[in-house]
N, C-alpha and C positions, 0 to 999 in steps of 0.2 A: 603690338597687335591691338586692334580695337575690338572690345567686346561690350555689347549692350547687356547690361543686367537688367533683367525684367523684375521690376519692383512690384507689379501687380498685374493681373490679367483678369479681366471681366469676361462676361459671356460674349461680348463683341470682340474679345481678344485684342483690345487696344493696349498697347505697350506703354509704360511709363519708363522713359530714358532720359539721361542728361541731354540738354539741349546741344551740346557739342557733337553728340552722336546721332542727332535727327537727319534724315536724308534732305539733301538739298531739294527745294521745291515742295516739301511737306507742309501741310496744314497742321499746326500743333496747338494744344491747349496748355497754358501753364498750369501746373497743379501745386507747385511749391518751390521754395528756395532753400537750400540747405547750407545757408551762410549765417553769419552773425547779424545783429540788428542794423549795423550800418549798411551792409550790403543790401538786406532785405528792403530797408528804407530807400536807398538810393535807386534800385530797380523799380520800386513802387512809383517813385517820383517821375520816372520815365514811362510809366504805364504798363510796366512788366511785373504784374502781381498775379496771384491765383485766379483763374478764371479768364484771363486775357487770351485772345486768339491771335496767333502770329503765323506768318508764312516764312519759312527759311528760304532766304534769297540766295545766300552763298555760304557754303560750309566747307569750303576746300580746306584740307589739312595739309600740313600745319598752318594755322592762320586764324585771323579773327572770323567770328560768325555773324553774319548780317541777317537781320530779321526785319520784316515789315509788319508793323502793328496794324491789325485788322480791327480788333474790338477789344476794348478793355471794360472793367467793371463801371467806369464813370459814364460809358455809353448808355448803360440800363438807367442810371439816374441822371438826369440832365443837370445835376447840381455843379458838376466839374467838367468844364470843357477845355482843360489845359492839354489833354492829349488828343491829337487830331489822327484820325485813321489815314494810313498810308505813309506815316512817318517810318524812315528806315532807321534802325538803331544797330550800331556795331558793338559787339561785345568781344572781349578777349576770350580766348579758349579756356582760360582758367576760371573766369566768371561763368561762361557758358556751361561748364562742367557742373556747376553748382545749381543751375536752373533745372528743375525737373518738369518734363512735359509729357502730355499724352498725345501720341501720333494719331491724328484723325484720318488724314488721307496722304 
């Protein structure tokens, strides 16, 4: 059984859930990663760090989660252009469970 655990609800009632539970097609903002330093670093190298906006392209269960990178922190400061908007990134469901996101739409 899939259950979304509400980690925090603000006045806008935006839920914070694991990426693995975000609905397909949803626009989400990454708020954190509940993993070790290695996982946090690896995801950041791919542009998936706190503040990044991604769209969930495919979240069929069971199976990997496909997200499209729309904006990351480096887009705000032009110093780092390694991450290009529109990249599609495939994450295993175990990793996607450790990425916490705020569902925006």
